[in-house]
C-alpha positions in Angstrom: 0.6 33.4 -63.3 1.2 30.6 -65.7 0.4 27.1 -64.6 3.1 24.6 -63.9 1.9 22.2 -66.6 1.9 24.9 -69.3 5.5 25.9 -68.4 6.5 22.3 -68.7 4.7 21.8 -71.9 6.3 24.9 -73.4 9.7 23.6 -72.3 9.3 20.6 -74.6 10.1 22.9 -77.6 12.9 24.9 -75.9 16.2 25.3 -77.8 18.2 24.1 -74.8 18.3 20.3 -74.2 18.5 20.8 -70.4 15.1 22.6 -70.5 13.6 19.9 -72.7 14.9 17.2 -70.4 13.5 18.8 -67.3 10.2 19.5 -69.0 9.7 15.9 -70.2 10.7 14.6 -66.7 8.4 17.0 -64.9 5.5 16.1 -67.1 6.0 12.4 -66.4 6.6 12.8 -62.7 3.6 15.0 -62.2 1.4 12.8 -64.5 0.6 15.9 -66.6 -1.2 14.6 -69.7 0.2 16.1 -72.8 -0.9 15.0 -76.3 1.3 12.2 -77.6 2.0 14.3 -80.7 3.8 16.8 -78.5 6.0 14.1 -77.0 6.8 11.8 -79.8 9.1 14.2 -81.7 11.4 14.2 -78.7 12.1 10.5 -79.3 14.4 11.8 -82.1 16.0 14.6 -79.9 19.8 15.1 -80.3 20.2 14.6 -76.5 19.9 10.9 -75.6 18.7 11.8 -72.0 15.7 13.6 -73.6 15.0 10.5 -75.7 15.2 8.2 -72.7 13.0 10.3 -70.4 10.5 10.9 -73.3 10.2 7.1 -73.6 9.6 6.9 -69.8 7.1 9.7 -69.8 5.1 8.3 -72.8 5.1 4.8 -71.1 3.8 6.4 -67.9 1.1 8.5 -69.5 0.2 6.2 -72.3 1.2 2.6 -71.4 2.2 0.6 -74.4 1.8 3.4 -76.9 5.5 3.9 -77.5 5.4 0.6 -79.2 2.8 1.8 -81.7 4.3 5.1 -82.8 6.1 3.7 -85.8 9.4 4.7 -84.3 10.2 1.3 -82.8 13.0 0.5 -85.3 14.9 3.9 -84.8 14.5 3.5 -81.0 15.9 0.0 -81.1 18.8 1.3 -83.1 19.4 4.3 -80.9 23.1 5.0 -80.4 22.6 5.2 -76.6 22.3 1.7 -75.1 20.2 3.1 -72.2 17.5 4.2 -74.7 17.6 0.7 -76.3 17.3 -1.0 -73.0 14.3 1.2 -72.0 12.3 0.3 -75.2 13.2 -3.4 -74.6 11.9 -3.1 -71.0 8.7 -1.5 -72.3 8.3 -4.2 -74.9 8.7 -6.9 -72.2 6.2 -5.2 -70.0 3.5 -5.5 -72.7 
């Protein structure tokens, strides 16, 4: 069968935001290391929950790297205040 981590990794590109959300959460919770290049596009996802959990997963797998992706301004201006608070929390932690 297919490994759990490859199913989660494939889910990152799914057309349904629920699948992307569960994939990015699962990767973070299970500490499955995925290349940052696979995760960072999800910081611009249409679904704010996907953006929020992508930030959390990136911070868990690659501490501090969310601040260096060149996406700081768009994240700080995110329409969802939860996403804004998360990046501010990450900034404060570093």
